[in-house]
C-alpha positions in Angstrom: 363.5 108.0 107.7 360.3 109.6 109.1 361.7 109.1 112.6 364.9 111.0 111.7 362.8 113.9 110.3 360.6 113.9 113.3 363.6 114.0 115.6 365.2 116.7 113.6 362.0 118.7 113.8 362.0 118.2 117.6 365.6 119.3 117.9 365.0 122.3 115.7 362.0 123.3 117.9 364.1 122.7 121.0 367.0 124.8 119.6 364.6 127.7 118.9 363.1 127.4 122.4 366.6 127.5 123.9 367.5 130.5 121.8 364.4 132.3 122.9 365.0 131.6 126.5 368.6 132.6 126.2 367.5 135.9 124.6 365.0 136.5 127.4 367.7 135.8 130.0 369.7 138.8 128.8 366.6 140.9 129.5 365.8 139.2 132.8 365.3 141.4 135.8 368.6 142.8 137.0 368.5 145.5 139.6 372.3 146.0 139.7 372.0 149.1 137.5 369.4 150.6 139.8 371.6 149.9 142.9 374.6 151.5 141.2 372.5 154.6 140.3 371.2 154.9 143.8 374.8 154.6 145.1 376.0 157.3 142.7 373.3 159.6 143.8 374.1 159.0 147.5 377.8 159.7 146.8 376.9 162.9 145.0 374.8 164.1 147.9 377.6 163.2 150.4 380.1 165.5 148.5 377.6 168.5 148.5 375.6 168.1 145.3 372.4 169.3 147.1 374.0 172.7 147.5 376.5 172.9 144.7 374.9 170.8 141.9 371.2 170.8 142.5 370.1 170.7 138.8 372.3 167.8 138.0 371.3 165.9 141.1 367.6 166.5 140.3 368.1 165.1 136.8 369.8 162.0 138.3 366.9 161.4 140.7 364.3 161.9 138.0 366.0 159.4 135.7 366.4 156.9 138.6 362.6 157.2 139.3 361.9 156.5 135.6 364.3 153.5 135.7 362.5 152.2 138.8 359.0 152.7 137.2 360.2 150.9 134.0 361.6 148.1 136.1 358.3 147.7 138.0 356.5 147.5 134.6 359.0 144.8 133.6 360.4 147.0 130.8 364.0 146.1 131.6 365.6 147.6 128.6 364.1 151.0 129.3 364.9 150.6 133.0 368.6 149.9 132.2 368.8 152.9 129.8 367.3 155.3 132.5 369.5 153.7 135.2 372.6 154.3 133.2 371.6 157.9 132.5 370.8 158.4 136.2 374.3 157.1 137.1 375.9 159.4 134.6 373.9 162.4 135.8 374.8 161.5 139.4 378.5 161.3 138.5 378.2 164.7 136.8 376.5 166.1 139.9 379.4 164.8 142.0 382.1 166.2 139.8 380.3 169.5 139.6 379.9 169.7 143.4 383.5 168.8 143.9 384.6 171.4 141.3 382.5 174.2 142.9 383.8 173.3 146.4 387.3 173.4 145.1 386.7 176.7 143.4 385.3 178.2 146.7 388.4 176.9 148.6 390.7 178.4 146.0 388.9 181.7 146.2 389.4 181.7 150.0 393.1 180.9 149.6 393.5 183.7 147.1 391.6 186.1 149.4 393.9 185.2 152.3 397.0 185.7 150.1 395.8 189.1 149.1 395.1 190.0 152.7 398.6 188.9 153.7 400.2 190.9 150.8 398.3 194.0 152.0 399.5 193.4 155.6 403.1 193.0 154.4 403.0 196.1 152.3 401.7 198.2 155.3 404.8 197.4 157.4 
């Protein structure tokens, strides 16, 4: 009977240890979110965020730096939170830049149309 209780005690301790390790595994280092954030920032720059969405881009870069700092301090939860925020800010920078570039192109087209209308009315 004591042997059974002893084995149950060992199994309980083992189960708790496994649960703790499993819990730690979910918080284990994972740089995927940092890589995705860096990629989003790069994409935003490629579509013109430096010129057309500098505030949003700067926010993304700042959050990425905070994510990297937290990762280096092994604060993976905070790192993930900042990395996700950085990715969202970079996506916003990309959309803002694309929108502004589209608006500029539309303005040029409208200006050209107006010029053509004036030329036609002068004939």
